C-alpha positions in Angstrom: -10.8 16.2 -2.0 -10.1 13.1 0.0 -6.4 11.9 -1.4 -5.1 8.9 -1.1 -1.4 7.9 -1.0 0.2 4.7 -2.8 3.7 4.0 -2.4 5.3 1.3 -4.1 8.1 -0.1 -4.9 7.7 -3.0 -8.4 10.8 -3.6 -9.4 8.7 -6.7 -11.8 6.7 -7.1 -14.1 4.2 -9.4 -11.5 4.5 -6.2 -9.1 3.6 -3.9 -12.0 0.8 -5.9 -13.3 -0.4 -5.6 -9.7 0.0 -2.1 -8.9 -2.0 -1.5 -12.2 -5.2 -3.2 -11.0 -5.1 -1.7 -7.6 -4.8 1.7 -9.3 -7.9 0.6 -11.8 -9.7 -0.3 -8.1 -8.3 2.7 -6.6 -9.0 5.4 -9.8 -12.1 3.9 -10.5 -14.8 6.0 -12.0 -17.4 5.4 -9.0 -15.0 6.9 -7.0 -15.2 10.8 -8.1 -14.3 13.1 -4.9 -10.3 11.3 -4.5 -7.7 12.1 -5.4 -5.1 9.7 -5.6 -0.8 10.2 -5.6 1.0 7.7 -7.1 4.9 7.7 -5.6 7.9 5.0 -5.5 8.8 4.5 -1.7 11.9 5.1 -2.1 10.7 9.5 -3.2 7.5 9.0 -0.6 7.6 12.1 1.8 6.9 13.4 5.0 5.1 15.6 3.4 2.8 13.4 1.2 2.3 10.9 4.4 0.4 14.4 6.0 -0.9 15.2 3.0 -2.9 11.6 2.6 -6.1 11.0 4.1 -5.3 8.0 3.5 -2.8 4.9 2.4 -1.9 1.8 0.3 1.0 -0.1 0.1 2.6 -2.6 -2.4 5.6 -4.4 -1.5 7.6 -7.9 -2.5 9.4 -10.2 -0.3 12.9 -10.1 -0.4 14.7 -12.2 1.6 10.8 -13.0 3.7 10.6 -9.3 4.3 9.2 -6.0 3.1 11.7 -3.3 0.4 14.6 -1.5 1.1 13.0 0.8 -0.1 9.6 0.4 1.9 11.4 0.1 4.8 13.7 3.4 4.0 9.7 4.9 3.6 9.5 4.0 6.3 12.0 4.3 8.5 11.5 8.2 6.9 8.4 8.7 7.9 7.6 6.9 10.7 8.7 9.8 14.0 7.2 12.4 11.7 4.0 11.4 11.5 2.8 8.9 14.3 1.1 11.3 15.9 -0.6 13.2 13.3 -2.1 9.9 10.7 -3.4 7.8 13.4 -6.2 6.1 12.7 -5.6 7.1 9.2 -7.2 4.1 6.8 -5.2 2.2 4.8 -3.9 -1.4 3.4 -1.8 -3.0 0.7 0.1 -6.0 -1.4 2.8 -8.2 -0.7 4.0 -11.1 -3.5 7.0 -13.0 -2.8 8.6 -15.9 -4.4 8.5 -17.9 -1.8 7.5 -16.7 1.1 5.9 -13.1 2.4 5.8 -14.5 6.4 8.5 -11.8 8.2 7.6 -9.0 5.6 3.2 -9.1 6.6 5.3 -9.4 9.9 7.2 -6.3 9.4 3.9 -4.5 7.9 1.3 -5.3 10.8 4.2 -4.6 13.1 5.3 -0.4 11.5 1.1 0.1 11.1 0.6 -0.8 14.4 2.9 1.5 15.4 2.1 4.2 13.4 -1.9 3.4 14.8 -3.1 3.5 10.7 -6.8 1.5 10.5 -6.8 -1.8 8.7 -10.0 -0.8 6.2 -8.9 -4.3 3.8 -8.1 -7.4 4.0 -4.7 -7.2 2.2 -3.4 -8.7 0.0 -0.6 -11.6 0.3 0.3 -14.3 -2.6 3.6 -15.8 -3.8 4.0 -17.2 -7.3 2.4 -15.5 -10.5 0.0 -13.7 -9.9 -3.5 -15.1 -11.6 -6.6 -13.5 -12.4 -8.1 -13.8 -9.4 -5.3 -12.1 -7.9 -5.9 -9.7 -10.1 -9.4 -9.3 -9.3 -8.1 -8.7 -5.6 -5.7 -6.3 -6.7 -9.2 -3.6 -8.7 -11.3 -4.6 -4.8 -8.1 -3.4 -2.8 -7.6 -0.5 -4.4 -11.3 0.5 -4.9 -12.3 -0.3 -0.9 -9.7 1.7 -0.1 -10.2 4.6 -2.3 -14.2 4.0 -1.5 -13.4 4.9 2.5 -11.9 8.5 1.9 -15.7 9.3 0.0 
C-alpha cells in the first residue's frame, strides 16, 4: 500500500484548520489504498521519509522563513534521503501572517535539491483561512494522495 507522509508544524488554530482540511482530502473515501502517516516536523526522521512514497509538508512562515521545526526536519533528513527519494511526488502549504516570500523560496530550494516532483500547486497565503483556502487545502491533500494510487 502506498504511503503518504505528512510532515507539519501546526502550532496555531489557523494552521490546525488548514492541516485538518489537507488531511481530509488525503483521506478522502475515494482514495482507498493510500496510507496517510502524519508526523510533527520535530518527530519525523530519515526512516519515515524513506518508507514513504510521497510527501505533504506544512509550515507557518515565521519571520519570513519556514518554521524552525520544518527546517530541523530538512536538516536531519536531507543528506540521507536525497538520492533514494528523488522524483517522488510532493507538495506543501505555507501560511503566513504578513509575508511568505522567504518561506516559499526556502521550500522551493530545499525540495529542488532533494529532487522531489511537485505534483500539485502549493497552497500559500496570508491572513485568516477562508472557506476558499480550506477548500484548496482539501484539494491539495486529495491531489497528492491520488498520485500514489
